[in-house]
C-alpha positions as CSV (number, residue, x, y, z in Angstrom):
1,M,-6.7,-0.9,-18.6
2,L,-5.4,-2.8,-15.7
3,A,-7.0,-6.0,-14.7
4,R,-7.3,-5.5,-11.0
5,I,-10.5,-4.8,-9.0
6,S,-10.6,-2.4,-6.0
7,S,-12.9,-3.4,-3.1
8,V,-13.4,-1.0,-0.2
9,D,-16.1,-1.7,2.5
10,T,-16.1,1.9,3.9
11,F,-14.9,5.1,2.5
12,K,-15.2,8.4,4.3
13,N,-14.0,11.8,3.1
14,T,-14.6,14.8,5.3
15,I,-13.5,17.7,3.0
16,A,-13.0,17.9,-0.8
17,S,-12.2,21.5,-1.9
18,F,-10.2,23.7,-4.4
19,S,-10.2,21.7,-7.6
20,S,-9.9,18.4,-5.8
21,V,-11.6,15.1,-7.0
22,V,-13.0,12.0,-5.3
23,Q,-13.0,9.3,-7.9
24,L,-14.6,5.9,-7.1
25,G,-14.1,3.5,-10.0
26,D,-11.8,3.1,-12.9
27,S,-10.8,6.0,-15.0
28,C,-8.6,6.5,-18.2
29,I,-7.3,10.0,-17.6
30,L,-7.0,12.1,-14.4
31,N,-6.0,15.7,-14.6
32,G,-5.7,18.0,-11.6
33,F,-4.8,21.7,-11.8
34,S,-4.8,24.5,-9.3
35,R,-3.0,27.8,-8.8
36,A,-3.0,30.2,-5.9
37,L,-1.6,33.5,-4.5
38,A,-0.8,33.3,-0.9
39,V,-0.2,36.8,0.5
40,Q,0.9,37.5,4.0
41,R,0.9,41.1,5.2
42,E,1.7,43.0,8.3
43,A,-1.0,45.6,7.6
44,E,-4.6,44.8,6.4
45,V,-4.5,46.7,3.0
46,F,-6.3,45.4,-0.1
47,F,-5.9,46.8,-3.6
48,G,-8.3,46.2,-6.4
49,N,-5.8,44.8,-9.0
50,E,-4.7,41.9,-6.9
51,G,-4.9,38.4,-8.3
52,N,-3.6,38.7,-11.8
53,F,-1.8,35.3,-12.3
54,P,-0.1,36.1,-15.6
55,S,1.8,39.0,-14.0
56,Y,3.9,36.4,-11.9
57,S,6.5,34.4,-13.9
58,I,5.9,31.2,-11.9
59,F,2.4,30.9,-13.6
60,R,3.7,31.5,-17.1
61,M,6.8,29.2,-17.0
62,P,6.5,25.9,-18.8
63,L,6.8,22.7,-16.7
64,A,10.1,20.9,-17.0
65,F,9.6,17.2,-17.0
66,P,12.8,15.4,-16.6
67,P,13.3,12.6,-19.1
68,I,12.9,9.0,-17.9
69,T,16.1,7.1,-19.0
70,E,16.0,4.1,-16.7
71,T,15.1,0.7,-17.9
72,I,12.5,-1.0,-15.8
73,S,12.0,-4.7,-15.9
74,Y,9.7,-6.6,-13.5
75,I,7.6,-9.8,-13.1
76,R,4.1,-9.4,-11.8
77,H,2.4,-12.2,-10.0
78,N,-1.1,-11.3,-8.8
79,R,-2.4,-14.1,-6.6
80,T,-5.9,-12.6,-6.7
81,P,-7.3,-9.9,-9.0
82,I,-8.7,-8.0,-6.1
83,I,-7.1,-5.2,-3.9
84,K,-9.1,-5.3,-0.8
85,A,-9.3,-2.5,1.9
86,N,-11.6,-2.6,4.8
87,N,-11.9,1.1,5.8
88,I,-10.5,4.2,4.2
89,Y,-10.8,7.6,6.1
90,V,-9.5,10.8,4.3
91,T,-9.6,14.0,6.4
92,A,-9.2,16.4,3.4
93,V,-8.5,16.3,-0.3
94,S,-7.4,19.8,-1.5
95,N,-5.5,21.9,-4.0
96,S,-5.7,19.8,-7.2
97,S,-5.5,16.5,-5.3
98,I,-7.3,13.3,-6.2
99,A,-8.7,10.7,-3.8
100,H,-9.0,7.7,-6.2
101,I,-10.1,4.1,-5.7
102,G,-9.7,2.1,-8.9
103,N,-7.4,1.7,-11.9
104,T,-6.0,4.7,-13.8
105,K,-4.2,4.8,-17.1
106,H,-2.8,8.4,-17.2
107,V,-2.4,10.9,-14.2
108,S,-1.4,14.5,-14.5
109,M,-1.2,16.9,-11.5
110,E,-0.1,20.5,-11.4
111,V,-0.2,23.0,-8.5
112,R,1.5,26.4,-8.7
113,I,1.5,28.8,-5.5
114,K,3.1,32.1,-5.3
115,H,3.9,33.0,-1.7
116,I,4.3,36.7,-1.0
117,R,5.3,38.5,2.2
118,Q,4.6,42.2,2.3
119,L,6.3,43.7,5.4
120,L,6.1,47.3,6.7
121,P,9.3,49.4,6.6
122,H,11.2,49.5,10.0
123,G,9.8,51.9,12.4
124,H,6.2,51.5,11.3
125,E,5.4,48.4,13.3
126,Q,3.7,50.4,16.0
127,E,1.2,51.9,13.5
128,M,-0.6,48.7,13.4
129,T,-1.6,48.8,17.1
């Protein structure tokens, strides 16, 4: 684990929702996962079989991680072992997000959203009014 200390005087978070995490302190592994269907319709019609994630290919496809081929070299000089922040104000943490203060060894985040627009055929726009 890293040898830095995080020091925050004030942390304020208004909203944490939809598989989100507020993590204060060190952690070894952080995993975030969320999936959603975002349906926009011209007419308010609801069917009973909606929300079946596996029926959409975006939720079944494996993630493609590009290989890391760059060689990274650096020299670190920490004058002090403390990372200091006076005030942190977060409006919202949502959809598999993490607000984290501290050290982390491994982080994995995944969000998959299928956006669907269902429009009426031409000539039926006035039926809605």
